C-alpha positions in Angstrom: 2.5 2.0 -28.9 5.7 0.1 -29.2 6.9 1.4 -25.9 3.8 0.0 -24.2 4.2 -3.4 -25.8 7.9 -3.6 -25.0 7.4 -2.4 -21.5 4.0 -3.8 -20.6 5.2 -5.0 -17.2 6.5 -1.6 -16.3 3.2 -0.1 -17.3 1.3 -2.7 -15.2 3.5 -1.9 -12.2 2.9 1.8 -12.6 -0.8 1.3 -12.9 -1.0 -1.0 -9.9 0.9 1.7 -7.9 -1.6 4.5 -8.5 -4.1 3.4 -5.8 -1.4 3.1 -3.2 -2.0 6.6 -2.0 -5.7 5.8 -1.3 -5.0 2.6 0.6 -2.1 4.1 2.6 -4.1 7.2 3.4 -7.1 5.1 4.7 -4.8 2.8 6.7 -2.8 5.7 8.3 -5.9 7.6 9.2 -7.1 4.6 11.2 -3.7 3.8 12.8 -3.0 7.4 13.9 -6.7 8.0 14.6 -7.1 11.2 12.7 -8.9 12.6 9.7 -6.3 15.2 9.0 -4.9 15.1 5.5 -1.4 16.0 6.8 -1.0 12.4 8.1 -0.3 11.4 4.5 2.9 13.6 4.3 4.2 13.0 7.8 7.2 10.7 8.0 6.0 8.6 10.9 6.5 4.9 10.3 7.0 2.9 13.5 3.3 2.7 14.6 2.3 2.2 11.0 4.7 -0.8 10.6 3.5 -2.2 13.9 -0.1 -1.9 12.8 0.7 -3.6 9.4 2.5 -6.6 10.9 0.7 -6.9 14.3 -2.8 -6.3 15.6 -2.8 -3.0 17.5 -6.6 -2.5 17.5 -8.1 -6.0 17.8 -11.6 -4.8 18.4 -11.7 -2.3 15.5 -13.3 -4.2 12.5 -12.6 -1.3 10.1 -8.9 -1.4 11.0 -8.8 -5.2 10.5 -10.5 -4.9 7.1 -8.2 -2.0 5.9 -5.1 -3.7 7.2 -5.9 -6.9 5.3 -6.8 -5.0 2.2 -3.5 -3.0 2.4 -1.5 -6.2 3.1 -3.0 -7.8 0.0 -2.3 -4.7 -2.1 1.3 -4.6 -0.9 1.9 -8.3 -1.5 0.8 -8.0 -5.1 2.8 -4.8 -5.5 6.0 -6.4 -4.1 5.4 -9.5 -6.3 5.0 -7.4 -9.4 8.2 -5.4 -8.5 10.2 -8.5 -7.9 9.1 -10.1 -11.2 10.0 -6.8 -13.0 13.4 -6.7 -11.4 14.1 -10.4 -12.3 13.0 -10.2 -15.9 14.1 -6.7 -16.9 
């Protein structure tokens, strides 16, 4: 229990990181237009980064919703990581 109290921010960062696979999987399936599970393990990043920072499917409402949700998740994750790196 002392470990959790002493490292509560690390535990928070770890717990916030768990849903990343779900958000990234949903986002990648929309970007690469596939339902294949193997998209989660393929190291293709260029189109994914373009889709994250730009608007590659402006008419796709599901893409816009998932992109914004993924952006929000990543911003919180990066903020938690930076706070952890600064204070620990």
